[in-house]
N, C-alpha and C positions, 0 to 999 in steps of 0.2 A: 724065574725064581731066583733070587740071590742064595747061596751056598757058602757055609761055612770054609775060609781060606779064601775067598773070593777077594779080588781087588774092588776098592771103590772109587771111582772116577767121574770127572766133568770135563764136558768139553767148553772152551773159551776162556772168557772171564765172566767172571760174577759180582752182580750190583752195578752193572753198567747203565741197566734200565732205571732202577730206583735212582742211582744218582743224576740221571738225566732228567728223569721227572724233578729231583730236587732243584735243579738248576734252570727248569722252567717256572718252576714257584719263585724262584729269587729274581727272575727276568734275565738271567747270564745267557745270552743266546749267541754271542759271538765266541767265545773261547773255548767253549767245549761242545762244538757241535757232533763229534762222534758220538757223546753219549745223549744227547738229545736225540738224534738219528735212533739209536739203539731203543729208545722209548717210543717215539711215535711209528716207526716204520722197522718194526722187529721182522727178522727172514728165519722161518724153521729151518732148523738142521737137518734137512734133507739131504744135505752130502754126506752128513755122518753116516745116515742110515744107508744110503747106497753105498759107502765107501766100507761097510761093516756087514753088508749083506750074507758074507759068507761064514760069519763066526755062528757056531752051532748054538750056543746059548749065552745071551746075553739079557739082562734086565735092564730096562730103561724108564726112567721118567723123566718129563719136561721141568725145568726150574720154574714154572709159572707161578707156584704159590709159596716159593722161598725155598732153598735148601734144606733147612732143617725139617719143613712140613713133607719134602720129597723124599727126605731119607727114612723118615719116621714110616710114611706110607709104605715103602719098600720093605723095610725091617718088620712092619705088622704083618703085611702080604705072605712074607717068605718065613716068617717067624722065626728072626734070626737077630742078633744085636751086632751091632757095628761101632766101631771106632775110628773117628776122623782126627787128622791131626790139622789143626788152624794155620801152619806154618805153611801147609800144603795146598791150602784154598788158593785159585790164581786169583792175583788183583792186577787191574790194568794199571800200568806203570804210572800214569795219569793219575792214579786214586791213591797212589801210597801216601800221599801227606794227611791224608784223612787218618783219624784214630780214634782207638777208645769206641766207645759206644756207636758212634756214626758210623764206623767200618764194620763193625760188628753186623747192625741192624741193615746194613746194605748187602754184605756178604750172604748171610744166614737165613733172612725173613724177609726182604723186600718182595723179592719174585722178581716176575714178567721179564725175565731174562733172554728168554727163547734157548736158552742152553739146555743140554741134557746132563742128567746124573744117572751114573749106571754100575752095574757089577757085572763081573765074569771072572773066569780063572784068571790066575797071574800069567800063564802061557798066553792066553787069548789077549789080555790087556799088552802084552809086547807085540801081539801079531797088530792088535789095532792101532797101536801108536805109529807103528812102522807106516802102516796104510795110510793112516790121517796126516803123518809127515807129509808124505807124496802128494795128498790131495790140500796141503796148507790147512790143516783142520787141528787147533791146539788140543792136544788131550792130556790133564794132569789126573795124577793118582793121585788121592785125598784120605786113603785109608783102606781098612780092611774089613771084612765080615767077620764076626767071631762065631764061636759055639753056640748053638740053639742053648738056651737056658729057659726055655718056656717064659720068657717075660721080656719079649722083644723090646730094645733099647738102644738108642742111638748115644752116644758117647762123645764128647768131645776133647782132645787133649789141648791146653792152650797154657803156653808157657809152663810147660812142666805138670799141670794140674788138670787129672782127669776130671769131668763132672758130667751129668746128663744133659743132653741136648732134644729139650722139648720141642713140639711144633710150635713155632713162633710165627710162622706165616700166616696167608690167608687161610680160613678153616671155612670151608662150604657148609651151608646149612644151619650157620652161625647167625644169630641178631644180637647186636649190641644189647647188653645188658644179659646176655645166656650164660 
């Protein structure tokens, strides 16, 4: 369960699988093989789970339905709010040329990344980052858990503007037109 004062973090880079899918749709198979592999042959982050087995309290969710959806699930389940910093969301260096809505959609709502988003105490995050660095796992702090205000909400701070980050990824049990 996430608690006020916790750090919010993610593993790896986000948006890679969605970008790989886009490249497949465009027929660009040669130049971006890394992203295509991320989409067609994802690997679960078992290495992270094994590396952090000694951490007493950690709240984790996979980023299969998009970061915005997974963050909102954690906030709802823990009855907390969160503040995420856009500038801290990790982007693969070969995706930095993407801009605006396209990059935002890939990072926040496309999903299928097989990365993890989680919360833990600030002290535990330091230990997680040390353990993961030795194991070759990228872990980035992207925000913090706010005090419980009885209305679980995820906010994003982008270019100095704080706004609500609603679930924009895959919604289980929803049909088109609902």
